[in-house]
C-alpha positions, 0 to 999 in steps of 0.5 A: 555395928550400930547400922546392923543394931539399928537394922536389927531394932527396926526389924523388931519395930524399935527406933533405930537409935537404941537411946530412943526407946521408950521402953527402957526395958525393951532388951536391945537383943532379944531372946530368939523366941521372946521378943520381950526378954533378953537374950541369956548369957548362955543362948548368947554364948551357943548363937555366938560359937554356932556362928564362929563355927560356920566362920570358921569352915567359910575360911576353910572353903576359901583356902581350899579355892585359893589352894585350887587356883594356885595348884592350877596355875603350878604353885603347889607351894603357894597352893600348900601355904594357902591351906596352912594359913586357911587352917591357921585362920579357921583353928583362931576364929573356931575359938572365939567366944563372946569373952573374947568378943569383950576382950576385942572390944576393949582392945579397939577402944583403947587403940581408938584413945577411949580413956581407961577409966570409961573403958573401965565404966562401961566394961565394969571392972572394979579396978583400973589395974584391969582395964589395963590389961587392954591397953598394950601398945604396939611397936608402931605406937610406942615408936610414933609417941616416942617419937612426939615425946622426944622431938626436937624442942621448938621455941614453944616447946622449949623448957624453961631452966631457971637460972640462979639470981647471981646469973641475971 
């Protein structure tokens, strides 16, 4: 994502690194018609909805190509499954929005280990309880973390238990 942003900024005559801008007021993502003003929320939403609709159509077309190949190979059940998967995927993609991207970003950030307080500040949440909604551990991670927490005690990890003085 940073490489794509850098290429976009470079096309506008700005430094590749968004933090190196001379003019802090220069928008990272400019309005389509005016590069000196930031794109508005509703414009960004509309542009992304067009993008998601196009991506959904591309997924349907790819599914149709897969289905045709399976039909040619004598696999009508596989062709049906390919079409159904494409329709299901396209339906999910078409529902994409700016809010969906925000949640996806938050979820991926927590999965990469970003502390909740940092993510909350970046997403401008007033409460860590809101940010904690992004921190849903998957089954594999739960198993891994539980195994780490309760792995066999080694001498370096053996809990020290204080003994009464009478036992010394």
